[in-house]
Steps between C-alpha positions, in 0.01 A plus 500: 500500500862536397725761686564677165128539450462660851778740442379601164169589656683762704716617209819327657725301292773226569859510366803292546853642419783259477821691476711179445320424174413859415132438448192647649160304514172706509147386536235663291419780751860579542547509122210745464629735770838505317317612170533155338224270372299352796636155476746292686860541365867448562724777382858593524607733751582780244158489356337561842762767594380706196165532659622676818629853539875479491533683838259258663679190354834625649311559833351160518849336443616662825178411684531137397863467603406648833211256544731199395759618762241536779262221405204747494240607244604698195237787474498780239296722278558476140387717187397289202582676164353474159715505176465887494659541839183602677377339829226256465452425860677473837525152654615380854710199506536280803737197457689251709851404378568119512855382475549245216626156623734285329424123471691424817295751683778771531427867389596549135715794407622665182875498395527843632395395845134650489242257644231381250135562604143494388275811560140379566235756560204705406439809282203727578390825338483807727308823438784729409593644265228554247547315174632714213718728720854542363762305690718815543228658707415206722784437749360251742760581766736716304535762771564246768752316288692811404514603876599133591776504236627838616494369861692187415761697318555741801497203738750313287732796472494578860563146601784469254672796654474365867837386616428350837224311669390807710468703167306216321255488808461872483411493140244218555340704781467806270319320209161635420332262273238612255150458623593316831786573726577282792556672837678213673804321344734242632802307346576157625830333460590133523808375695518121496156373635421821666293808373549848637408858415785700348302816461157642532291822452174625636549332834615616841846413643470155665199389295710262309585304825268199452615467137870565551609130512275219403552142366397454132248236607296771678133540391565857384441646137865614452642154606254332263606723213863423553436123524282494191636784298151627411326805597210524746221762469263552791241759390298496821552424870270193462746362235804550753309333776390209299841416351724604799298477819812483723649805351193707485505634870852642421389671182161622626647779729642684202155584364564398150227348274697370206839338457726385225810273570737431210807302473842687434661269237832549339638241252245250603580516870257637744697744723207636706142644483352854455183592690273788391206574731212729430263699725241517218356194326709375198344243256846411360386508136723348243643835414569581868649152546729564204625813637570352843686215337711727282591711813587186686734368219672842495523519883650157510759589253588832663531324842718232339727774352516692829591167692774438251631856501496508887687165519761635251532817697531308815767271348711778343480711814621230713771420237587870499526522871705177526751627244506867606740518815436703821745781548630371823588673822588877516858604402655762709547811287300370201137480399364287225158484306408290219206439262406216261212549240429208267397577143148582423283204396577139483741351739544723803854394561787531266886494469582816706628470854691676785686371800686625808769264618688526836876426436748329734716816506226699676408673171186433296424451142224647275410303207241583222454308171271406216471164329408512131132432451170535682377136508513219758843398406636863547357485856642156553857604394477822694437293830795261421727786396406713815587194721826449322611866531412497865693187551821628330464826688460332831817314451699824505576536122580853359243658275669413175544134613133471596375611165752280310379198681151604454551533132649155484205364712238657266680387182514133628145521618356601155731254306415195698198305378467334830438841662210567276178331618320651190724332232418234252462242774267727707213457261507858374526622139841455373486868360427647834715783620572292804798341307650835408800625686448797730723777633471725798621857584619557847648780706690385835595764752711430807433761781712606780237671746794659705671682226232510240747343248322311212658251281291432187502213242278523197383236254311686207275676757414879511730719702422619857377843544608722796281774655734737678403672827381814312279305258738487211484165318795349318513178303802313644684334210645162608711236332317222372504155309266292305166386629499185701473179318624607164870399534561270798845632587467878507688751692318788681713804590397684820452862560545674841344818634373639812139571591527816694283599813159609376525346152268234359583241235232348283530161328223384266429263211435633143120480552507816711692683224345373184132426590258725303701530175818645630858452412791520746532883454128602538448244774771642710379840444149394633663344798731787563208739539363288775826447675570868497160618608476652853169364577625179662748711698222716649299181569763312687611803703143568616453132575809473713417845667165348612695177609261263338558160649553203267482708191646354178526133580620308195549156626516316831792606706584811293357828523589775242438884554185637352693697245660191349166317507331804320777517247471137424110542441563816289738315273253219437203744454697694240499177286166344598304769658258760338771740425690229292224559211634862460880384472493246237819462311594543136488120407185338364560184718276557814537155657551482863787343680561364853644763740734455780656798696720525799588821675805527734525805730804593716392698799647830588777474749365774726148365542373205691404168340197525270468883507467714205802615294544873521606703199845628567544879545762493215402208288789286367479306189780246429556235266810276429565311187778278371563455123724215400738486215292215349180705527532814303125487407423590866615867419146565374372381843737742667365783308138400584601481865621863496184620330291320757700627788436862365141449388398819682807719442416847429701549172466245223812615345702419800353149502607455149852629596527254785396202289757603225779540757433171676483309155823647406665415837398144504578444129862637564541256793397196271715635205821609676533268790480117557257516816143567569334830555344579850248786483367675808239786440364698789241797507482690823301795610150646480316522184604780289839530669647153472860398413568201280837333545596206270822294552633234261787289648730257330819314572731695272753750615508684175344854531288651224661748280354801319521459129433699192296266280460583140156569344470128378640349809297232672650543853706726715216734601430365865680768681381774274142385577576513871633850491201628281218334689593427861479751785805330646703194403814335588719178540565333831800258512445200711730229639403286201357691213316828491159659517374754248214718615283799420242713662195678379304762701122513440416826330847628485715622222733239350868530457764449765874429538638155571587408865779251549 
């Protein structure tokens, strides 16, 4: 008797599905079960497909692909439909995929890379559902499928958000699969010819010992999975003992009864294996195997992303640490703190840098800079430029000469094809940004720790800010030149001023100012609020009162006082911390930028090293500015300095008066003399009873004269303004030149006689 006749007697048909030719061969019983005439027939795939419920057809595609990948049976329940969309019957299909062979014996593949195969198996009618029932009301496994799809969506989302191997393993351990949840998980990784556990769940610490390091040739399920790239399902302990007798004693003690070992494959490479163990029997039906296989694929991709991300973080962190200097040994009378924060996302090192350089004269230099861009080239140029600046400074050059040489160095570096390894000869795209010229901003400060004298040269960089002993913050305008690298031979004028005891200077890159949609004005206002706050003062005073040992270490060999460390942290948090979301700026551009910030504090002369800086009983605010004949535009900066100096003055009208008189005095020097104007402004006394004294000195011996300007005159009102607005004013002749001055008393009446 033929096989077909035997199977027909038990209502079982045979079919052969060849996906290479797109044909399906049915015997008479299989044709009958599909609602066709009961005779052998060869049909195109589309004709057979029309007899199945569309949901079931999509389902069987996934099951067949899984069976082809694993070399197992493809088993599914299928609803047979009539022409009216009603279910005729439900059949169970059991099929074995057979790979098609080319004439030479090799596996035949389609042009897209998919393996050709024949599906040979049986179709048998099962009892459910009853014929005549509408398809919409007969979901065979609808609830399970919906819960499975929801589970896979949640698992995929959670694994996609994991950013480290530890996070991936935590997500894998928390997965609760629909209908069957493993209570023991392990992830194995491959290193060379060794297999080891990189994470597990549901086991006690130390249980992984026997499996922590084993050769790939070991007779163990995970090792075989890695060797073959195919999953292994062990539904019962007998299956485990039969297939892996040597490993069974190790697995037996965990009291599991079913195991699934699946390969972790990414881009065709097996990177490890995943074990799911169950305390309750699991049959590993095709649907269950499909879920496990999908989770294994997502887990492999998540682990691969995590490994790549961790490698990138390790690389960029090492690069950042190698490029960021240590602050060096302690400097008597000075304390330094610094922070570097790379831009969010992407490469975690950019073009910002800072440095502290010991000089041959016994002084030291502070450098802060920002190379254009946030890419690998910006980081590379930053490293080269930092080394060049350090070399020029160590040779003993003055600040202006250091920046001039650095500008020439960067211009030559960017214009030389030989210096660019990513040019046309480097195999990169000729349109790449690696070929474009770059510039850099830089601020170089030479410091004398004994006197507090600072000599500043600036190349297109933001000016420093000075926080006085009483908490007042002033932007310190300095002379400057073009950014480095734009013009090879550029002069950089220098500015000198003294950092008084108890004062702190802040140097920063534009990322600290502009991140969060800020322009220069609103960005400085945000930082000013942090610098002027008293919170960090109270924190560092209490820390020193308690004599906390080792507080505030910023780098090997250098310890900053806690107040300076806290201030550095507060500045960064104002830009990147939770409060930054409430202080966004007026600009629509919210892109982040790298941040570098350096704080230099000069200790109070009457306190020991590293001790807190007391607020003076009578706070003194003092600023000194020079306005050159060739820089009349800096008069606006002078007016701003006076406003900042008097930011908490009781009478706003007096502030306006002071600004007006200062503007008039400096303008007169630039207009009526050939020299520069030197301004000294000092506010002395307790709040509410202070005295402001402003002096403007020049090199001319000619004294001011009181004039009677006409209604339409544009000059001649300086002396009249002084008489009307100042509490006291006068002119002091000097050996060379003169000094014109005025005083304002807080909350006092204006009007005074000149004093000569």
